[in-house]
C-alpha positions as CSV (number, residue, x, y, z in Angstrom):
1,X,30.5,14.8,0.5
2,X,27.6,12.6,-0.5
3,X,27.9,8.8,-0.5
4,X,28.0,7.9,-4.1
5,X,26.1,4.5,-3.2
6,X,23.1,6.6,-1.8
7,X,20.5,8.6,-3.4
8,X,19.3,11.9,-2.1
9,X,16.0,10.4,-0.8
10,X,15.8,9.5,2.8
11,X,15.1,5.9,3.6
12,X,11.4,5.2,4.6
13,X,10.2,2.5,6.9
14,X,6.7,1.0,7.3
15,X,5.2,1.7,10.8
16,X,2.2,-0.1,12.5
17,X,0.1,1.7,14.7
18,X,0.8,1.8,18.4
19,X,-1.8,1.0,21.1
20,X,-3.6,4.3,20.6
21,X,-3.9,4.0,16.6
22,X,-1.6,7.0,16.1
23,X,0.5,5.2,13.3
24,X,3.6,6.5,14.9
25,X,4.3,3.2,16.7
26,X,7.0,0.6,16.4
27,X,8.6,0.1,12.8
28,X,7.6,-2.9,11.0
29,X,10.5,-5.3,10.8
30,X,9.3,-8.3,8.8
31,X,10.4,-8.8,5.3
32,X,8.3,-10.5,2.6
33,X,9.6,-11.9,-0.5
34,X,7.2,-11.0,-3.5
35,X,7.7,-13.3,-6.4
36,X,4.7,-12.5,-8.3
37,X,1.1,-10.8,-8.6
38,X,-0.3,-13.5,-6.2
39,X,2.3,-12.7,-3.6
40,X,1.6,-8.9,-4.1
41,X,-2.1,-9.4,-3.7
42,X,-1.7,-10.8,-0.3
43,X,-0.7,-7.3,0.8
44,X,-4.2,-6.1,0.6
45,X,-5.9,-6.5,4.1
46,X,-9.0,-8.5,4.5
47,X,-12.2,-6.7,4.8
48,X,-11.9,-4.2,1.9
49,X,-15.0,-3.7,0.2
50,X,-15.1,-4.8,-3.6
51,X,-14.6,-1.4,-4.7
52,X,-12.2,0.9,-2.6
53,X,-10.2,4.0,-2.8
54,X,-6.9,4.8,-1.2
55,X,-8.4,6.2,1.8
56,X,-10.2,3.1,2.5
57,X,-7.1,1.0,1.8
58,X,-5.2,3.2,4.3
59,X,-7.7,2.7,6.9
60,X,-8.1,-0.7,6.6
61,X,-4.2,-1.5,6.5
62,X,-3.6,1.1,9.3
63,X,-1.1,2.8,7.1
64,X,-0.9,6.3,5.9
65,X,-2.6,7.4,2.8
66,X,0.5,8.3,0.9
67,X,1.9,4.7,1.5
68,X,-1.6,3.3,0.1
69,X,-1.4,5.4,-3.1
70,X,2.2,4.1,-3.7
71,X,0.7,0.5,-2.8
72,X,-2.0,1.0,-5.3
73,X,0.4,2.2,-8.0
74,X,2.4,-0.8,-7.6
75,X,-0.4,-3.2,-7.5
76,X,-1.9,-1.8,-10.6
77,X,1.5,-2.3,-12.4
78,X,1.7,-6.0,-11.3
79,X,-1.9,-6.4,-12.6
80,X,-3.4,-7.1,-9.1
81,X,-5.7,-4.0,-9.4
82,X,-7.8,-2.3,-11.9
83,X,-9.4,1.2,-11.8
84,X,-13.0,1.6,-12.2
85,X,-13.7,5.1,-12.1
86,X,-13.6,7.9,-9.7
87,X,-15.7,8.9,-6.5
88,X,-15.2,12.6,-6.3
89,X,-11.6,13.1,-6.8
90,X,-10.5,9.6,-5.6
91,X,-9.6,6.8,-7.8
92,X,-11.6,3.8,-7.3
93,X,-10.0,0.2,-7.5
94,X,-11.0,-3.3,-7.7
95,X,-9.1,-6.6,-7.4
96,X,-8.5,-8.2,-11.0
97,X,-9.7,-11.7,-11.7
98,X,-6.0,-12.6,-12.1
99,X,-5.7,-12.8,-8.2
C-alpha cells in the first residue's frame, strides 16, 4: 500500500561532478534557504554569458540539462530571468535588472 504522505514521484537529489566530470559523483548535501529573488539569483554560476540557453547553464553549473531547464523555469517565475528569443530551438535567457 502506498504511503499517503508521499507522491508517486521518486525523490531527486542534486549531484556534483566527480573528479572525472561525469556528473555521477557524490550527492550535494548543502541546503540553501531562498527567501527572495536575490537569493535565487545567486544560484546562477559565475561566468555565464549575458545571453545564455539551458545547455550553457548546465555546462557552467556542471548539472544535467533537465535540471537547468527546471532552474530557468523557477528563476523566470521569480523574475530573476527574462527570455530574449530563441537560438534554433533553444530559448535564450538573460538576467533581469531586478537582480
